[in-house]
N, C-alpha and C positions, 0 to 999 in steps of 0.2 A: 154299367152306368146306371142300370135299374136300381142295384142295391144302393149306389151313391144318392140316388134321387130320393128313394125311401129313407135314407139314413138323413139325408138334408131336410126332408119333410119332417123327420121326428125333431132334428135338432132346432128347426124353426118352430115346431110347435111347443117345444119345451121351452125355448128362450123366447119366444114372442110372446107367449100367454101373459106372463108377468107385465109386459110391456103395454099390452093392451087392456090389462086389467082384468082379463079371464081367468077362471082357474083352469088349471090342467087337467083333463079327465083322464082318468084310468077305467080300466076294464076291458072288455073283449072289443078290441079295436077292428078285428076282421068284420064283426058283425056292422060296424057303422062307418067301415072303411071309406064308402063314396061321400059320405057326410064330412068325414075327416079331410080327405083330399080337396074337397070344395072349399072347407074352410082354410085349408092351408094355402090354397091358390090364392083366396081371398086376402089373407095376410101378406103373402109374399108380394101380392100386387100393390097392396096399400104401403107395405114398408118400401118397395121400389120406387113408386111414385114418390113418395115422401123425400128418401134420401137422394134420389137421383133429380128431382125436381121435375118431373114430367107433368104435361098436361094431359087431360082426359083423353084426346086426340092421339097424342103419342102414346098414351098406354094402350089404346086399341091396337096402333101400329106395331108396338112391342109384343103384345099377343100374338098377332098375325106373324110376325117374325119368327117367335118362338115355335109357333106351329109349325112352321115351315122347317125351321132349322132343328128343332129338337130331336124329331124322330132320326134325322139323319145321324146326328150326333150321338143318340143312344145306340143305334145300331152300330156304328163305328166302335163304341166303347165295348159292347158285347163281343165284336170280332177282336179287339185288343186283348180283352181279357182272356178269351179263348185261346189265342196266340201264345200269351204268355205262360197260360197253364199247360198248353203242350209242350212248351220250351222247357218249363220246370219238372215237368213228368219225365221229359226224355234225357235231362241232364242228371236226374236223381234216380233214374232206374238203375237196377243193378246190371254190372258189366260196362262196356265201353258205349258211350252214345253214339248214335248214329250220325256221322259227320254231315251227311247229305241232308237227312231231315233237319238237324241244328242250322244248317245253312239255309234252309228254305224257309225255316219258321222266322230266321232274323231278317231275311229279304222281306218276308210278309209284314213283320213288325214295322220295318222302315217305309214299306208301301202304305199300311194304314196311318204312319205318321203324316206322310204326306197328302193323303185324303183329308186328314183332319186339318191341317194347314188351309188346305183349299178350301174346306167347308167354312172354317173360322173367318177367313178372307171374305168370302161370299157373303157371310152373316155380317161383319163388319160393315162392308159396302153398303148392305140393306139398311142397317141401324143409321149410317151416315146420311140416309136420305131423310130422316125426320128428327134426328139427335143432333145436339151440337158435340164437337169434340170432347168437352168438359163432362158432358152427360154420360157420353159412351165410355170416358175414362171411369167414371163413378159406378158404371154398371158393371164395368169388367172388375172393379175392386169388391163389388158387392157379390159377384159370382164367385170369384176367388175366397171370401169370406165365408160364405155357404159351403164350397166345397172342403174348405179348411175345417169348418166346424163338423161337418160330415165325417172326415177322416179320423178327427179328434174321437168322434163317437165309436165310429167302427173300431178304432184301436181300444177304447175302453171295453167294449163289448167283446172283442176277442180275447182281451187279457182276461176278463171275468170268465168267458167259457173255458180259458186255457187254466185257469186257477180252479174252477171247478172240477174240471177233468183231472187235476193233478190231486186235488184232494180226494176225489174218488178213486183214483189207481192208488193213492198212498193206504186209504183205508180199506182197499180190496173189494169195493163195490163196483158192480158191473154198470155199464151204461143204461140209462133210461132207454125204453123203446121208444 
């Protein structure tokens, strides 16, 4: 999930900059990462407030809700990724996959999905305290749009890395350290 958040931040930075009339800055992003993250949060907040139609009081409540549920969802996403990684490793390892381990991993994946549903239900109940149903629907749509854009960027980055790796192998070059 952390990777998704980073990619979402990148996507929004790239797509939101022209919309806000600010140039996209390049260079050493690690050095000014805190400033970029703060800038990203401000842009997302402004975009959300505008598209969803939230008041300043509602925005403050949304920030509190995100602070409460965001870490839970991030931790859960990391667990889901690790479970999928272990399952992929088990299924692609030489020889016959360990039936019991695969079964345990599948059970774990289902349990994590149930936990995700419980967290999302609690989050929606919390949002319903201060958002109208239409605002909540717009918020869900905006979240999906961010996720989709992050996935597109992740796919592009993966394809670029794969193409570079293919070219290097084809030319007989070694990986860079």
